[in-house]
N, C-alpha and C positions, 0 to 999 in steps of 0.2 A: 399257534405257535407251538412247537413241539418241545420245547423247553421248560422245565418246570421248576418250582421251589425245591430247594435241596439237593438239585442235580449238581454234579461236577462237571466243570467245562473247562477249556484251555482257550485262551485268547489267541486270535489268529494274527492280528495286525495291530500297529500302534507302538507306543512306548512301552506297554507291558506284554509284548508279544512273546508267546510261550509260557506265561504263566498260568498254573489252574489255581482254581477257587471254587467256593461253593456258592451257588444262587442263593441269595437272602431274599430277593424280592423280584416279581416279574410284572413289567408295566406293559400289559397287553395293548391299550390304546396307542402308546407310542413306539410299539415293538423294540423295548428296551430291557433290559435286565442289570439288576444290581448284584454285582459279584463281589464276595468278601476277599479283602487285600489287593483288590486291583482297581487301577483308575483314581488314585488319590490325587486331591487338589487342596489347597490351602483356602479356608475361608476366613477373612478377617473380620474381626467383631469390634463394633464401637464400644465405647465404654459405657457401662450399664450399672445395675444393680448386681446383677450375675457376674460381671466381669469389670470391677472398679479400674483395672488399667488397661482394659482393652485384652484382646486376644487373638492368637493364630491358632485356629482349630484345623486339623486334617481330618478329611472325610472323604467317602467314597463316592463318585457319580456314577450313573447308570451308563451302561455301554449300548450300543446297538446289537441286536441279537444276531446281525450278521458277522459281527465281529469274533462271536465264540462259537465253539463246536462241543458238543457233548463227549464226555469221555464215558466210554462203555464200562460198565460195572464188573464184567466177567473178564474181558479180554485187557482192560485198563488202556485203551488206545482212543484216541480221538476218532468220532465216526460219525458218519451220517445216520439218520433214522428213517428205518421203513416201518410202516403201520401195517399190520397184518390183524386179521380177524380171529379172535379166539372160538373155541368150540360154543362158548355161551353167547357168543355173538357181539361180545365186548372187543373193543379195537386194543391192542397192544403194542407198544413202542419195542422194535427188535433193531439190533446191531446189525450193519450193513456188513461187517467183517466177518463176525463170527457167527451170525445168524441167532444168538440167544436173546432172549427178553430183557429189556432193561427194566430194572427195579425203579421204584418211586423215589429211590435216594433217601428214604425216612427211616 
């Protein structure tokens, strides 16, 4: 998976199409990502010691990684990712549009 934590992504399809957000968490086993401010749902909580009258909590759910696209840090456009080998032998993510290396986002 080429999308990492703290990357900025744009949602391609669905109710939140076009929204940008920061990746909070990556679920590699399920090929999903949790994006800040995107894909909110209401969770209804029963009465308990924490919620004596019950509650409705708005929370974010993970999106399939195929529904998001990475935003390049240098050209600020959604782009596909190319993997290039650096001089020291490590692999670096690069933007397909501007050919610049994409930072870790941290």
